[in-house]
C-alpha distance (Angstrom), angle and dihedral (degrees) to the residues before:
residue distance angle dihedral
M1 . . .
P2 3.83 . .
P3 3.80 116.4 .
R4 3.80 115.5 -90.1
L5 3.77 112.1 -108.2
P6 3.84 117.9 -131.3
G7 3.76 113.9 -92.4
R8 3.80 95.1 15.2
R9 3.73 123.8 119.9
R10 3.77 126.2 -144.1
S11 3.80 93.8 -137.9
P12 3.82 135.1 13.6
T13 3.75 122.7 -98.6
P14 3.82 114.1 -110.3
R15 3.81 92.0 -97.1
Q16 3.78 92.7 47.4
A17 3.80 90.7 46.9
A18 3.86 91.1 50.5
W19 3.79 89.9 54.6
L20 3.81 94.1 45.1
R21 3.84 92.0 47.3
R22 3.81 88.9 60.4
G23 3.83 88.5 67.7
L24 3.83 94.9 54.6
H25 3.82 94.1 87.8
Q26 3.83 100.3 29.9
P27 3.80 123.9 102.5
G28 3.82 107.6 -90.4
G29 3.81 90.0 0.7
K30 3.86 90.7 -78.2
L31 3.81 111.1 -174.1
P32 3.77 119.6 -143.4
L33 3.77 124.7 -107.6
F34 3.81 91.3 -151.3
D35 3.81 132.8 47.6
D36 3.81 126.3 -128.5
R37 3.78 90.4 -82.6
G38 3.76 94.9 54.0
Q39 3.84 95.6 -104.7
R40 3.76 121.7 130.3
V41 3.76 112.7 -97.4
Q42 3.80 108.5 -104.0
A43 3.78 113.5 -94.6
T44 3.86 89.9 -134.2
I45 3.86 89.5 61.3
V46 3.80 92.4 48.5
T47 3.80 96.5 44.4
A48 3.81 92.1 46.9
C49 3.76 91.3 51.2
L50 3.81 90.8 48.2
H51 3.84 91.1 47.9
N52 3.79 91.4 52.0
G53 3.81 93.3 47.3
W54 3.85 93.8 -117.6
A55 3.80 89.9 118.8
E56 3.84 134.4 23.6
R57 3.74 135.6 -161.1
W58 3.74 109.8 -94.9
F59 3.76 105.6 -172.4
N60 3.80 141.9 -31.6
N61 3.74 118.3 -95.4
P62 3.83 105.5 -136.5
L63 3.82 92.8 -161.3
K64 3.85 93.6 49.5
P65 3.83 107.1 24.3
D66 3.80 91.2 173.4
W67 3.88 91.3 61.5
L68 3.79 115.5 94.6
V69 3.80 108.0 -141.5
C70 3.77 103.6 -160.3
R71 3.77 141.1 174.1
L72 3.77 134.4 -154.8
T73 3.81 116.5 -97.6
E74 3.82 130.4 -147.2
R75 3.79 87.5 -105.9
G76 3.82 88.3 55.2
R77 3.81 90.9 49.6
D78 3.81 89.2 49.2
A79 3.79 92.0 49.3
L80 3.83 91.4 51.0
A81 3.80 91.9 47.8
R82 3.83 90.7 52.6
Q83 3.81 93.7 53.3
A84 3.79 118.3 101.3
P85 3.85 111.1 -120.3
D86 3.81 92.5 -116.9
E87 3.82 92.8 54.7
D88 3.77 89.8 74.9
T89 3.78 93.4 64.3
A90 3.81 96.5 46.6
């Protein structure tokens, strides 16, 4: 197993996993900018997922350059697959 890098988690938190899971059935693994209540996904969730390699920047939005348009990575899919079903509700 490769050494664990500082600041990286082995699996997403329940909130991170919930956001990542929303990309599983989207074209290209596109991750949403807004949650189920219409609020912007917290930047801390997005940046943590980017930092851990579970998501990646997809493209820049010229109309909203401060919005991170991201997609799910294979590492993100693997992290979700490794999670126990009851971890999502913790």
